[in-house]
C-alpha positions as a printed NumPy array, in Angstrom:
array([[ 59.86 ,  13.692, -65.251],
       [ 57.639,  16.852, -67.034],
       [ 54.454,  17.614, -65.827],
       [ 52.403,  15.548, -68.127],
       [ 50.713,  17.522, -71.056],
       [ 51.295,  20.859, -69.497],
       [ 50.89 ,  23.279, -72.493],
       [ 53.987,  25.731, -72.781],
       [ 54.602,  29.063, -74.743],
       [ 57.882,  30.122, -75.821],
       [ 58.362,  33.742, -77.093],
       [ 61.839,  34.148, -78.456],
       [ 62.508,  36.661, -81.271],
       [ 65.543,  34.181, -82.264],
       [ 63.935,  32.018, -84.69 ],
       [ 66.974,  28.794, -83.879],
       [ 66.502,  28.823, -80.281],
       [ 62.803,  29.029, -80.445],
       [ 62.861,  26.412, -82.778],
       [ 65.607,  24.584, -80.703],
       [ 63.738,  25.042, -77.06 ],
       [ 60.441,  23.69 , -79.092],
       [ 61.839,  20.653, -79.973],
       [ 63.389,  19.925, -76.725],
       [ 60.495,  20.635, -74.541],
       [ 58.221,  18.573, -77.299],
       [ 60.559,  15.862, -77.106],
       [ 60.477,  15.806, -72.971],
       [ 56.626,  15.753, -73.316],
       [ 55.6  ,  19.155, -73.243],
       [ 52.561,  20.538, -75.573],
       [ 54.711,  23.839, -77.307],
       [ 53.353,  26.708, -79.33 ],
       [ 56.046,  29.525, -80.248],
       [ 55.473,  33.625, -80.827],
       [ 58.395,  35.588, -82.502],
       [ 57.693,  38.545, -80.07 ],
       [ 55.243,  40.456, -77.81 ],
       [ 52.999,  41.278, -80.322],
       [ 52.592,  37.536, -81.879],
       [ 52.582,  36.564, -78.062],
       [ 49.439,  38.915, -77.315],
       [ 47.52 ,  37.556, -80.029],
       [ 48.007,  33.606, -79.075],
       [ 47.438,  34.399, -75.614],
       [ 44.283,  36.366, -76.69 ],
       [ 42.525,  33.075, -77.649],
       [ 44.446,  30.073, -75.743],
       [ 45.49 ,  29.408, -71.942],
       [ 49.219,  27.923, -70.851],
       [ 50.44 ,  26.088, -67.983],
       [ 53.736,  28.201, -68.403],
       [ 55.054,  31.139, -70.635],
       [ 58.951,  30.993, -71.218],
       [ 59.78 ,  34.833, -72.113],
       [ 63.048,  36.283, -73.517],
       [ 63.452,  39.673, -71.872],
       [ 65.517,  41.395, -75.231],
       [ 63.304,  41.1  , -78.174],
       [ 63.109,  44.252, -80.831],
       [ 59.475,  46.035, -80.107],
       [ 57.93 ,  45.174, -76.873],
       [ 60.596,  43.724, -74.478],
       [ 59.952,  40.904, -72.172],
       [ 59.57 ,  42.709, -69.081],
       [ 56.892,  44.969, -70.397],
       [ 55.139,  41.808, -71.79 ],
       [ 55.405,  40.622, -68.284],
       [ 53.991,  43.379, -66.605],
       [ 50.88 ,  43.184, -69.244],
       [ 50.28 ,  39.459, -69.015],
       [ 49.871,  40.003, -65.11 ],
       [ 47.248,  42.415, -65.395],
       [ 44.933,  39.696, -66.385],
       [ 46.712,  36.296, -65.612],
       [ 48.506,  34.626, -62.764],
       [ 50.321,  32.03 , -65.529],
       [ 53.64 ,  31.319, -64.665],
       [ 56.321,  33.066, -66.44 ],
       [ 60.009,  32.372, -66.805],
       [ 62.25 ,  35.19 , -68.241],
       [ 65.181,  34.408, -70.108],
       [ 67.993,  36.95 , -70.216],
       [ 71.267,  37.797, -71.135],
       [ 72.143,  40.551, -68.631],
       [ 74.129,  39.229, -65.664],
       [ 73.144,  42.183, -63.526],
       [ 71.224,  41.6  , -60.639],
       [ 69.424,  44.873, -61.025],
       [ 67.889,  43.788, -64.586],
       [ 66.518,  40.156, -63.089],
       [ 64.845,  42.024, -60.036],
       [ 62.766,  44.164, -62.582],
       [ 62.082,  40.772, -63.837],
       [ 60.718,  39.49 , -60.581],
       [ 59.124,  42.655, -59.81 ],
       [ 57.109,  42.751, -63.073],
       [ 55.651,  39.214, -62.265],
       [ 58.08 ,  36.898, -63.294],
       [ 58.362,  33.639, -61.188],
       [ 61.528,  32.755, -61.987],
       [ 64.659,  33.729, -64.25 ],
       [ 67.452,  31.943, -66.331],
       [ 70.454,  33.577, -67.909],
       [ 71.697,  32.838, -71.01 ],
       [ 73.387,  30.678, -71.999],
       [ 72.135,  27.678, -70.325],
       [ 71.799,  23.919, -70.84 ],
       [ 68.449,  22.685, -71.874],
       [ 68.015,  20.536, -68.827],
       [ 68.135,  23.6  , -66.338],
       [ 65.499,  24.983, -68.329],
       [ 63.707,  21.772, -68.069],
       [ 64.446,  22.053, -63.89 ],
       [ 63.06 ,  25.079, -63.694],
       [ 59.736,  24.643, -65.858],
       [ 59.121,  21.531, -63.824],
       [ 60.044,  23.22 , -60.214],
       [ 57.792,  26.134, -61.414],
       [ 54.582,  23.424, -62.495],
       [ 55.053,  21.909, -59.549],
       [ 54.261,  25.093, -57.081],
       [ 50.968,  25.91 , -59.048],
       [ 47.885,  24.885, -56.487],
       [ 46.48 ,  21.855, -57.121],
       [ 43.297,  22.192, -59.002],
       [ 41.776,  18.798, -58.023],
       [ 41.549,  19.572, -54.357],
       [ 38.454,  17.419, -53.123],
       [ 35.14 ,  19.326, -51.818],
       [ 35.453,  19.054, -48.332],
       [ 34.757,  21.897, -45.946],
       [ 37.337,  24.649, -47.255],
       [ 40.106,  25.489, -44.856],
       [ 40.59 ,  29.272, -44.512],
       [ 42.431,  32.247, -43.347],
       [ 41.492,  35.468, -42.486],
       [ 43.449,  38.119, -42.946],
       [ 41.654,  41.506, -42.839],
       [ 39.126,  41.451, -45.888],
       [ 41.303,  38.635, -47.446],
       [ 40.62 ,  35.274, -47.181],
       [ 42.735,  32.816, -47.872],
       [ 41.357,  29.313, -48.979],
       [ 44.357,  26.946, -47.956],
       [ 43.244,  23.691, -49.99 ],
       [ 42.552,  25.366, -53.088],
       [ 45.1  ,  28.055, -53.057],
       [ 42.791,  30.621, -53.622],
       [ 42.972,  34.336, -52.543],
       [ 39.595,  36.026, -52.246],
       [ 38.997,  39.762, -51.421],
       [ 35.187,  39.89 , -50.897],
       [ 33.676,  38.185, -54.122],
       [ 37.018,  38.853, -56.053],
       [ 39.545,  36.155, -56.816],
       [ 42.942,  37.732, -56.132],
       [ 45.071,  36.494, -59.031],
       [ 48.317,  34.807, -57.451],
       [ 51.503,  33.908, -59.642],
       [ 52.767,  30.333, -59.406],
       [ 55.399,  31.387, -56.632],
       [ 53.514,  33.74 , -54.39 ],
       [ 50.74 ,  30.776, -54.291],
       [ 53.668,  28.854, -53.348],
       [ 54.387,  31.186, -50.827],
       [ 50.993,  31.439, -49.034],
       [ 51.121,  27.877, -49.2  ],
       [ 54.641,  27.738, -47.179],
       [ 53.101,  30.504, -44.788],
       [ 49.959,  29.363, -44.309],
       [ 51.2  ,  25.87 , -43.069],
       [ 52.715,  27.521, -39.932],
       [ 50.909,  30.484, -39.411],
       [ 52.148,  33.083, -36.529],
       [ 55.735,  31.176, -37.091],
       [ 58.611,  32.889, -38.801],
       [ 60.066,  31.546, -42.034],
       [ 63.663,  32.172, -42.657],
       [ 64.932,  33.449, -46.144],
       [ 67.05 ,  30.746, -46.932],
       [ 64.091,  28.452, -45.785],
       [ 62.179,  29.905, -48.109],
       [ 64.701,  29.848, -51.03 ],
       [ 65.014,  26.081, -50.215],
       [ 61.465,  25.393, -50.504],
       [ 60.828,  27.476, -53.551],
       [ 63.381,  24.92 , -54.983],
       [ 65.782,  27.639, -56.068],
       [ 69.688,  27.388, -55.893],
       [ 70.861,  28.689, -52.681],
       [ 72.879,  32.133, -52.108],
       [ 72.247,  36.075, -51.747],
       [ 70.777,  36.594, -55.139],
       [ 68.179,  34.029, -54.658],
       [ 67.075,  35.566, -51.131],
       [ 67.188,  38.895, -52.435],
       [ 64.823,  37.588, -55.277],
       [ 62.474,  35.896, -52.384],
       [ 62.549,  39.593, -50.826],
       [ 60.836,  41.131, -54.182],
       [ 57.994,  37.749, -54.262],
       [ 57.168,  39.388, -50.425],
       [ 57.086,  42.54 , -51.455],
       [ 54.595,  41.851, -54.092],
       [ 52.994,  39.459, -52.25 ],
       [ 52.041,  42.078, -49.393],
       [ 50.879,  44.589, -52.124],
       [ 47.879,  42.173, -52.877],
       [ 47.721,  41.31 , -49.106],
       [ 47.705,  44.45 , -47.09 ],
       [ 46.298,  47.616, -46.833],
       [ 49.681,  49.361, -46.08 ],
       [ 52.265,  47.289, -47.798],
       [ 55.149,  49.221, -46.034],
       [ 53.654,  48.776, -42.634],
       [ 52.548,  45.144, -42.953],
       [ 49.865,  43.772, -40.712],
       [ 49.344,  40.012, -41.996],
       [ 52.946,  39.254, -43.737],
       [ 55.304,  40.64 , -40.964],
       [ 58.827,  41.059, -40.851],
       [ 60.279,  39.096, -38.256],
       [ 63.943,  40.816, -37.417],
       [ 66.437,  37.777, -37.526],
       [ 64.273,  35.111, -37.962],
       [ 62.527,  35.684, -41.411],
       [ 59.176,  36.479, -42.603],
       [ 55.929,  35.343, -40.664],
       [ 51.917,  35.097, -42.018],
       [ 49.96 ,  36.658, -38.943],
       [ 46.328,  36.097, -39.878],
       [ 43.322,  37.316, -37.616]])
């Protein structure tokens, strides 16, 4: 089942695909808006908040990867990229830009639905109660485990849905290595080396937000032969 009343934005320059996706996702319980290109999407995003953006990579004018970077400057809204390119490097570029997942064209609509619901389930629970917060301290970073929020001083650090889920996984077992294969499984991804490499990209992005020197991580460590480990103060 889809997340109830989640509002999605579909961005695709192909009117036929845009219309088909919009109708399919509405039938599956979503609220859906659509944009024909990046400029149109930016105008919509300036006035509305969305639960997830489904974004085509190959568009005339500004492409989807550039738009993803722009969105990430101000928003942690989950982004699912649609790409006709089969090369792993192109997909990695999308993840590095801040996307949460990707789906190669052509695809089955049911697979898109599964990916969307998987991403929405990874979002922090905004209804957490107001009991005393459980905090992890990582240098000048504070991570509120119950709310899934990361703070640097008085500033909220924006996390993507995948970054939020990674922090949730690591904070549940601080000081314990988690293998790449386990991370792929807990993120709800398909098994395989490509997805493990995608996790590496997300770890790199998360380190940029956690570490004073991401190339020599102190808090999100690589444990040789075992995976990654969160090591709070």
